[in-house]
VMD Tcl script that draws the C-alpha trace (Angstrom):
set ca {
  {-88.16 -41.51 13.54}
  {-89.72 -40.33 10.46}
  {-88.58 -36.96 11.52}
  {-85.09 -37.79 11.94}
  {-85.29 -39.78 8.31}
  {-86.36 -36.17 7.03}
  {-83.72 -34.36 8.79}
  {-81.13 -36.46 7.21}
  {-82.26 -36.48 3.50}
  {-82.68 -32.49 3.75}
  {-78.75 -32.61 5.03}
  {-78.00 -34.86 2.09}
  {-79.88 -32.85 -0.10}
  {-78.20 -29.66 1.10}
  {-74.69 -30.89 0.65}
  {-75.19 -31.96 -2.59}
  {-76.59 -28.79 -3.86}
  {-73.88 -26.89 -1.84}
  {-71.14 -29.15 -3.01}
  {-72.80 -29.33 -6.54}
  {-72.91 -25.48 -6.99}
  {-69.23 -25.09 -5.94}
  {-68.18 -27.51 -8.71}
  {-70.56 -25.71 -11.14}
  {-69.59 -22.03 -9.91}
  {-65.60 -22.53 -9.59}
  {-63.60 -20.71 -11.53}
  {-62.91 -22.87 -15.07}
  {-59.43 -21.30 -15.13}
  {-56.98 -19.52 -13.67}
  {-53.31 -17.84 -14.13}
  {-51.19 -17.53 -11.19}
  {-47.35 -16.72 -10.75}
  {-46.24 -15.82 -7.20}
  {-44.02 -12.70 -8.79}
  {-46.10 -10.40 -10.47}
  {-43.79 -6.98 -9.57}
  {-39.86 -6.91 -11.25}
  {-37.66 -4.38 -11.07}
  {-35.20 -4.29 -14.22}
  {-33.01 -2.03 -16.24}
  {-33.23 -0.86 -19.72}
  {-32.60 -3.23 -22.75}
  {-32.96 -6.21 -19.81}
  {-34.90 -9.38 -20.44}
  {-37.32 -10.51 -17.94}
  {-39.34 -13.91 -17.51}
  {-42.38 -14.76 -15.19}
  {-42.99 -18.54 -15.00}
  {-47.06 -18.63 -14.95}
  {-49.17 -21.71 -13.45}
  {-52.37 -21.99 -16.16}
  {-54.93 -23.85 -13.89}
  {-57.85 -25.68 -15.44}
  {-60.61 -26.10 -12.75}
  {-63.06 -27.31 -14.63}
  {-64.16 -30.73 -15.77}
  {-63.05 -30.34 -19.43}
  {-60.72 -29.61 -21.54}
  {-59.98 -25.92 -21.42}
  {-58.10 -25.05 -24.90}
  {-56.70 -21.83 -24.10}
  {-55.34 -18.78 -25.99}
  {-53.33 -16.46 -24.40}
  {-53.15 -12.47 -25.01}
  {-51.22 -9.17 -23.63}
  {-52.89 -5.62 -23.24}
  {-51.06 -2.36 -22.10}
  {-47.88 -3.71 -23.35}
  {-46.03 -0.57 -24.45}
  {-45.69 -0.67 -28.21}
  {-42.38 -0.85 -28.52}
  {-41.61 -3.67 -25.81}
  {-41.56 -7.12 -27.53}
  {-42.59 -10.06 -25.63}
  {-43.01 -13.76 -25.95}
  {-44.71 -16.99 -24.92}
  {-43.48 -20.64 -24.15}
  {-44.26 -23.80 -22.84}
  {-42.06 -26.99 -22.88}
  {-39.48 -25.09 -24.61}
  {-41.57 -23.94 -27.84}
  {-43.24 -20.57 -28.28}
  {-47.02 -20.86 -28.37}
  {-49.99 -19.22 -28.90}
  {-52.78 -21.65 -27.40}
  {-52.55 -24.37 -24.91}
  {-54.55 -27.24 -24.06}
  {-55.01 -28.29 -20.55}
  {-56.73 -31.46 -18.98}
  {-59.58 -31.20 -16.46}
  {-58.41 -29.98 -13.03}
  {-54.64 -30.07 -14.17}
  {-52.48 -27.52 -14.79}
  {-49.77 -26.22 -17.10}
  {-46.60 -24.16 -17.15}
  {-46.51 -20.87 -19.19}
  {-43.22 -18.40 -19.69}
  {-43.59 -15.12 -20.52}
  {-40.70 -13.04 -21.63}
  {-40.95 -9.52 -21.58}
  {-37.82 -7.35 -23.25}
  {-37.51 -3.82 -22.23}
  {-36.15 -1.81 -24.96}
  {-33.05 0.87 -24.40}
  {-34.71 4.00 -24.90}
  {-37.13 4.06 -22.35}
  {-38.22 6.11 -19.15}
  {-37.57 5.57 -15.70}
  {-41.31 4.23 -14.19}
  {-43.76 1.70 -13.35}
  {-45.19 -0.32 -16.20}
  {-48.34 -2.48 -16.03}
  {-49.50 -4.81 -18.58}
  {-51.83 -8.10 -18.46}
  {-52.12 -11.40 -19.44}
  {-55.04 -12.66 -20.72}
  {-55.77 -16.31 -20.94}
  {-59.28 -17.02 -22.51}
  {-60.42 -21.20 -22.67}
  {-63.65 -22.63 -24.05}
  {-66.89 -20.59 -24.43}
  {-66.52 -17.70 -21.66}
  {-64.19 -18.60 -19.52}
  {-61.27 -16.19 -19.52}
  {-58.62 -15.18 -16.35}
  {-56.81 -12.23 -16.57}
  {-53.10 -11.84 -14.46}
  {-51.83 -8.25 -14.20}
  {-48.06 -7.67 -14.20}
  {-45.87 -4.88 -12.72}
  {-42.36 -4.10 -14.11}
  {-40.35 -1.14 -12.56}
  {-37.86 0.29 -14.62}
  {-35.08 1.30 -12.42}
  {-33.06 3.81 -14.01}
  {-33.93 6.18 -17.25}
  {-32.31 4.21 -20.22}
  {-30.57 5.54 -23.34}
  {-30.29 4.59 -27.10}
  {-26.42 5.48 -27.41}
  {-23.08 4.15 -26.35}
  {-21.57 5.24 -23.19}
  {-17.62 5.47 -22.65}
  {-16.35 6.14 -19.36}
  {-13.58 5.92 -16.84}
  {-13.30 6.03 -12.75}
  {-10.08 7.65 -12.83}
  {-9.75 10.05 -15.72}
  {-7.13 12.28 -14.10}
  {-3.73 11.22 -13.39}
  {-0.59 13.03 -12.29}
  {3.30 12.33 -13.01}
  {6.47 13.26 -14.37}
  {7.70 13.46 -18.10}
  {9.00 10.17 -17.89}
  {6.16 8.35 -16.40}
  {3.58 6.21 -18.46}
  {-0.33 7.12 -17.83}
  {-2.23 3.89 -17.92}
  {-6.20 4.57 -17.94}
  {-8.95 2.12 -17.41}
  {-12.34 2.65 -19.46}
  {-15.68 1.24 -20.16}
  {-17.12 1.08 -23.26}
  {-20.66 0.14 -23.38}
  {-22.96 -0.64 -26.29}
  {-26.61 0.90 -25.24}
  {-27.61 0.22 -28.79}
  {-29.79 -2.39 -30.20}
  {-27.41 -3.55 -32.72}
  {-23.65 -4.91 -32.65}
  {-20.96 -2.33 -32.72}
  {-17.81 -1.81 -34.34}
  {-15.67 0.91 -32.75}
  {-12.90 2.61 -33.80}
  {-10.37 3.91 -31.31}
  {-8.52 7.00 -31.72}
  {-7.04 9.97 -29.74}
  {-6.43 13.71 -30.00}
  {-3.07 13.47 -28.59}
  {-0.05 16.82 -28.52}
  {2.25 16.03 -30.65}
  {5.15 13.85 -30.02}
  {2.44 11.89 -27.44}
  {2.13 8.37 -27.94}
  {-1.71 6.69 -27.38}
  {-2.08 2.86 -27.15}
  {-5.34 0.72 -26.69}
  {-5.55 -2.21 -25.09}
  {-8.87 -5.03 -24.72}
  {-8.41 -8.37 -23.46}
  {-4.82 -8.50 -22.89}
  {-3.73 -7.13 -26.83}
  {-3.05 -4.05 -28.53}
  {-6.44 -2.64 -30.45}
  {-7.67 -0.16 -32.49}
  {-11.35 -1.77 -32.60}
  {-13.69 -3.35 -30.29}
  {-16.86 -5.27 -31.59}
  {-19.42 -4.93 -28.98}
  {-22.83 -6.51 -28.39}
  {-25.97 -4.63 -27.62}
  {-26.09 -3.91 -24.12}
  {-22.86 -5.60 -23.47}
  {-19.84 -3.47 -22.17}
  {-15.87 -4.17 -22.70}
  {-12.92 -2.58 -20.63}
  {-10.30 -0.56 -22.62}
  {-6.73 0.34 -21.24}
  {-5.51 3.68 -22.96}
  {-1.71 4.11 -22.04}
  {-0.46 7.54 -22.44}
  {3.10 8.06 -23.19}
  {4.28 11.87 -22.93}
  {6.55 13.52 -25.76}
  {10.36 13.69 -24.97}
  {10.64 17.47 -24.31}
  {7.17 17.81 -22.29}
  {6.64 20.89 -20.23}
  {5.24 20.45 -16.44}
  {1.75 21.65 -17.06}
  {-1.91 19.49 -17.03}
  {-2.94 18.51 -20.59}
  {-6.42 16.96 -21.80}
  {-5.95 14.16 -24.34}
  {-9.94 13.46 -25.97}
  {-10.52 9.30 -26.95}
  {-12.78 8.56 -28.91}
  {-15.06 5.43 -29.73}
  {-16.78 5.99 -32.82}
  {-19.44 3.25 -35.00}
  {-20.94 4.57 -38.05}
  {-23.22 7.48 -36.79}
  {-22.73 6.83 -33.12}
  {-19.33 8.58 -31.54}
  {-18.66 8.99 -27.96}
  {-15.68 11.07 -26.58}
  {-14.28 10.55 -22.96}
  {-11.52 13.43 -21.81}
  {-8.61 12.19 -20.09}
  {-6.35 14.64 -18.35}
  {-2.49 13.92 -17.84}
  {-0.82 16.32 -15.16}
  {2.82 16.38 -15.96}
  {4.86 17.51 -12.73}
  {8.19 18.05 -14.48}
  {11.22 16.10 -16.15}
  {13.79 14.45 -14.25}
  {17.56 14.78 -15.48}
  {21.01 15.00 -13.97}
  {24.29 15.11 -15.30}
  {27.98 14.25 -13.52}
  {30.86 15.75 -15.29}
  {33.62 18.21 -14.34}
  {34.01 22.10 -14.56}
  {35.95 22.19 -17.90}
  {34.31 18.55 -19.17}
  {37.52 17.28 -18.85}
  {37.64 13.41 -17.74}
  {40.82 12.67 -17.00}
  {43.84 13.18 -14.57}
  {47.32 12.11 -13.39}
  {48.23 10.24 -10.24}
  {51.29 9.02 -8.80}
  {51.30 5.62 -7.44}
  {50.68 5.88 -4.00}
  {49.36 9.05 -4.01}
  {46.04 10.76 -4.55}
  {44.43 13.20 -6.17}
  {41.34 15.29 -5.69}
  {39.08 16.02 -8.49}
  {35.97 18.65 -8.93}
  {33.12 16.98 -10.11}
  {29.48 19.12 -11.11}
  {26.21 17.95 -10.12}
  {23.81 19.43 -12.65}
  {19.88 19.32 -12.61}
  {18.79 19.97 -16.01}
  {14.93 18.67 -15.85}
  {12.29 20.46 -14.66}
  {11.56 18.84 -11.09}
  {13.36 19.46 -8.38}
  {16.08 16.45 -7.06}
  {16.16 15.20 -3.32}
  {18.59 13.27 -1.64}
  {21.13 13.14 -5.10}
  {23.54 9.78 -3.67}
  {27.17 10.04 -4.66}
  {29.21 6.84 -5.67}
  {32.18 5.36 -7.32}
  {33.33 2.48 -8.87}
  {37.20 1.82 -8.49}
  {39.99 -0.43 -9.79}
  {41.25 -3.35 -7.06}
  {42.79 -1.62 -3.95}
  {41.93 2.10 -4.78}
  {40.01 4.13 -2.71}
  {37.25 7.08 -3.39}
  {36.14 9.78 -0.37}
  {33.60 12.77 -1.12}
  {33.22 15.49 0.72}
  {29.58 14.79 0.92}
  {27.98 11.36 0.04}
  {24.35 13.37 -0.92}
  {23.29 16.25 -2.40}
  {19.99 17.31 0.34}
  {18.28 19.03 -2.43}
  {18.97 20.54 -6.44}
  {16.81 22.58 -7.79}
  {15.85 22.64 -11.18}
  {18.06 23.84 -13.56}
  {20.89 24.02 -10.72}
  {24.02 22.71 -10.35}
  {26.59 21.76 -7.27}
  {30.43 21.32 -6.94}
  {31.62 17.89 -4.80}
  {35.06 16.77 -4.42}
  {36.24 13.54 -4.88}
  {39.81 11.98 -3.47}
  {41.33 9.26 -5.57}
  {43.70 7.60 -3.59}
  {45.96 5.18 -5.40}
  {47.63 2.15 -3.57}
  {51.78 1.97 -3.79}
  {52.26 -1.04 -6.03}
  {50.01 0.19 -8.45}
  {51.55 -0.08 -11.87}
  {52.06 3.15 -14.85}
  {49.23 2.82 -16.89}
  {45.77 4.21 -17.69}
  {42.71 3.21 -15.33}
  {39.14 3.78 -14.96}
  {37.25 5.18 -12.12}
  {33.36 5.40 -12.10}
  {31.51 8.34 -10.57}
  {27.94 8.07 -10.33}
  {25.14 10.43 -9.11}
  {21.26 9.46 -8.25}
  {18.18 9.64 -7.35}
  {14.95 7.09 -7.57}
  {14.41 8.55 -10.32}
  {17.29 9.46 -12.65}
  {20.83 8.85 -12.69}
  {23.89 9.88 -14.40}
  {28.10 8.20 -14.63}
  {31.07 10.00 -15.52}
  {34.09 7.46 -16.41}
  {37.28 9.21 -15.33}
  {40.82 7.98 -17.21}
  {42.98 7.91 -14.43}
  {46.84 7.90 -15.48}
  {49.19 6.55 -12.81}
  {53.02 7.25 -13.07}
  {55.59 6.21 -10.68}
  {57.18 7.97 -8.14}
  {60.69 10.18 -9.75}
  {62.85 8.89 -6.48}
  {62.81 5.62 -7.65}
  {63.67 6.07 -11.15}
  {66.93 7.63 -9.27}
  {66.98 5.24 -7.55}
  {66.98 2.65 -10.43}
  {69.47 4.58 -12.41}
  {71.86 4.69 -8.92}
  {71.68 0.89 -8.86}
  {72.50 0.42 -12.61}
  {75.64 2.79 -12.54}
  {76.38 0.86 -9.73}
  {76.32 -2.58 -11.31}
  {78.15 -0.97 -14.39}
  {80.91 0.28 -12.13}
  {81.38 -2.76 -10.76}
  {81.50 -4.85 -13.89}
  {84.02 -2.88 -15.08}
  {86.47 -2.98 -12.26}
  {86.35 -6.49 -12.30}
  {87.30 -6.69 -15.71}
  {90.25 -4.25 -15.62}
  {91.13 -6.29 -12.51}
  {91.27 -10.07 -14.05}
  {91.30 -8.92 -17.66}
  {95.06 -8.41 -17.78}
  {95.58 -12.21 -16.67}
}
mol new
graphics top color blue
foreach p $ca { graphics top sphere $p radius 0.5 }
foreach p [lrange $ca 0 end-1] q [lrange $ca 1 end] { graphics top cylinder $p $q radius 0.2 }
display resetview
């Protein structure tokens, strides 16, 4: 019996010793966060949420320090919405701490390690290691880019480029926008839907800028490079935009002599020679011919379409104008048009309609007969 009592006593004593020792030698201070390694880009700010755990049986007044963080990196410690240097935690309790690290813009790509050290009462301390992976090479400048800096079109086109201006400096920058365009060209900048000559961009922020470029009126077919600049004090960035001019579209519709008038008899027709000229620097394809006439008039062409008209060349077509029989004498306008999807030209023709001379003779004969009849009547009955 006494052996059993002694065994029980020893068991209780051992338990007290073990659990008491566990309590005595438990870590009085622990720092914990599930995400100790994060990836970031230059200029970015990242935050760690850290649990500060007091495992002791007394209140811990904890101070914090950060070691091995690069000299030009900045950090802050916050708890309860306040910036702190010391935190008090009750026994067997914990508090939340936010560690915020600001990565500079000018930084090398790579891994950076630092430690958060918490020191409590007496010799109680805890160290929490962190890793930040900077995923790209940092800069301290302005970036001016365009996904599509090269465009192609004819001389009458407006070239519209979308560019992105990014401020990779540490301060707000007010950028003046300018372009070195050839003489006679027009360049306009637009941001947020409005025409601008300058923009203000905050650090590590970017803005999309539309650059609209209109070529000079008599531009030649070739490739042009237009440097566009964004300048803010000593900071200047330049981007080259390219405009490839394929040619200028121009067509003229006229007559060989330039005379745009003709005579025609009522009930008759008139064939007119018309000249289609390509005065541009680009070939014209499928030049369609059409006409607008007075009511009941008719126009037909010997060909309704010119398949190809090479730049600088011309071709002659024939248009036959037919006038109705009851057309009244006078001047009428007939319009002729030569058109392509890119350009068109009109030629307004004055048509002078004359009545037939046969009807003139008939009218004179009728008048003579009427006069003769009246004369005979007056002579016969005038004597009475």
